[in-house]
N, C-alpha and C positions, 0 to 999 in steps of 0.2 A: 670113390665116386669120380667119374671123369667129367670135367667141365668143358673140354675142347676135343672134338672128334674130327680128325683130319682124314679125308677120303681121297684115294685115287679116283679117277674118272672112268676111263674106258675099262670095261670088264669088272667094275666094282659098283658104281652107281648105275651105269647105263651099258646096255648091249649095243655098241657102236660098230660092230665088226662089218656088217653089210655095207654101211655107208663108207667106211674106211676102204674096204675092198673095192667098191665100185669106183671111188675117186682114184684109187691107185691104178686100177685097170684102165680108167679113162686116160690117165697120164701116160701109161705104157703104150696104149693104142695110138695116142696122139703123136708120140715120138717114134712110132714104128717098131716097138718092141713087143714080144709076146705077153699076153695077159695070163693071169693065174686063176685057178679054181678058187671059189670062195673058201673051201675047207683049208686052204694053205695059210690063210691070213692070220689065224690066231697065234701061229708060231712066229709071225713076222713083226707083230706089233709089240709095243711096250717100252721102246727106247726113243720115242719121238718120231715125227713124220719124216724127217730127213733120213733117219736110219731105216725106216720102213721103205722109203723110195730106193735107197741103196740096196736093200735086200731084194726088192722086186726086180731090179735091173739085172740083165744077164751078167755073169761074172766078168766077161770081157768088155763090158760097156759101162763100168762104174767110174767113169771119168767125172771130174768136178763139173764140167759143162753139162753132161747128161743128167747128173744129179740135180743141178740147179734148174735146168729146163724142165725136168720132170716134176720137181717140187713146185715150180710156178704153175704148171698145168694142174697138179693135184689141188692146189689152193684155189685156182680158178673154178674148179668144179665143186670142191668140198664147201667152200664158203657159201654156195647157193643151195647145196643139197645135204648139209650135215645133219638135218633133222628128218630126212625122208623116211628112213627105215629104223632109225635109232629108237629104242624104247627103254624105259627104266626097268630094272629087274623087279620081279614080283616082291612086294613088301617094302621096297626102298622108299617110295613116296610117303608111305605111312610112317616109316621109321624117322624120316627127316621131319615130318610134321610133329611127331611126338617129341623129338629132341627140341625142336623149336618152341613148342608149347611149354616145355619144362625148363627153358632158359639155357639149354646146353648150346654152346657155341660150335659152329661148324666151319670147316674149310675144305676146299678142294685143291689138290696140288697135282698137276698133270705134266707129262712130258710133251703133250700136244701144244702147238703154238697158242699163245694166250688169247688171241682174238677169237679163235674157234671155241675155246673153253668158256669164255665169257658169254658168247652167244648161246651155246648149248645149255649152260646152267640157267640163264635167264628164260629160255624157252621151256625147260622141263621142270624147274624147281624155283619159280619166281618168288615164292613166299618163304622159302627156307632161310634160316638164320645163318647165312654164310658170312663170316667175318673176313674171309679171304678167299678170292677166286683167282687162282694162279696157274698159269701155264708157262711154257718155255718162252723166254724172250732172249734177244741177242745179248750175248755176253754172260748169260747165266748158265752154269753147267747143268746137265740133265741128271735126273735121278739115275743111279743111286746116290749121287752126291746129295748131301742133306741140305744144301743151301736154300732150296725152295721151302723146306719145312721150317728152317730158321726164319725165313721171311714171313711165313704164316704166323709164327710165334711173335714176331715183332709187331704184327698187325693186331694181335690179340694176346697180350702177355699173359702167360699161364704157366704155373709150375709144371715141370715135365712129368711129375708123378700123376698129374690130372689130365694127361694127354693120351689119346688112343689113336693110332694110325692104322687105317684100314685100306687094304689093297688086295689085288688078285695075283700078284706075281712075286718071283724072287727078287726082282728089282725093288719092289715096294718094301719087302721085308728087310732088305739090306739098307734101304733108305732110312727106315725107322731105327734100325740098329745103330747106324752111324749118327743119327740125331739123338740117340739115347732116350727114345720114347718107346712105349709098349706097342707091339705090333699085333695085328689081327689079319690073317689071311682068309679070303673067302673062296669057296670051292665052286661058285657058279660062274666064274670069269673065264678068261682066255687060257689060263695056264693050269697044268695038272697039279694035284695035291702034293705029289712027290717033290715038285719044285718048291712049294711053300715049306715043306718039311726040311728040305736040303738047305734052305735059306734061314733056318732056325726061327720060324714064326713063333711068337709067344703063344698065340692062340690060332686055331683054325676053326672056322664056323661054316655051316651049310645053310643057314637061314638068317635073314636080317634080324629076327627076334633075338638071336644069340648075340648080336652086336649090342642090342639094347641091354641084355643081361650083363655083358662085360662092362658096359658104361656105368652100371649101377654099383660095381664093386669098388 
């Protein structure tokens, strides 16, 4: 039985891709660079907003100044519009409600900057039993470095055998492996199933109900 389920955010709990893409295109347009089609963005996200901005910039324009300026423009827009088009994946609110009712502790660990993570979780899941709501902060390495998972464990001390880490990408599966906790890859997110397999996911699920089943083992 799992007593602590740690979730990735984007592509796992919430479909955030439209808001991420719109904010990035806003930043590109503001700085005078080409924008991208929405279909490009699932392959650009997953390593934090700074890396997203770097990938969105033209190859010959990835200077530190351009990245910083574009990142500032992204946050200017995203801080106000991060909940415009974002929606929970079907079955996720019910899963979190069920876990909360059963006393299972929850956490979210994201490569997105922490202010946005906190705002988004409060907006979409205000009553869920989140013991840790963590995003990237200055000085903390990004996933797949496991530091953010270790921080979540210090906030809710739990034997690793009772922890399940859920995400949609190879980065998430590698994070779980480095943290020595059981991993679960979801197929409804931004990354293909082949990436989850290549990253040695312990489990791969296609519905939130299957996460519930895993947590009961």
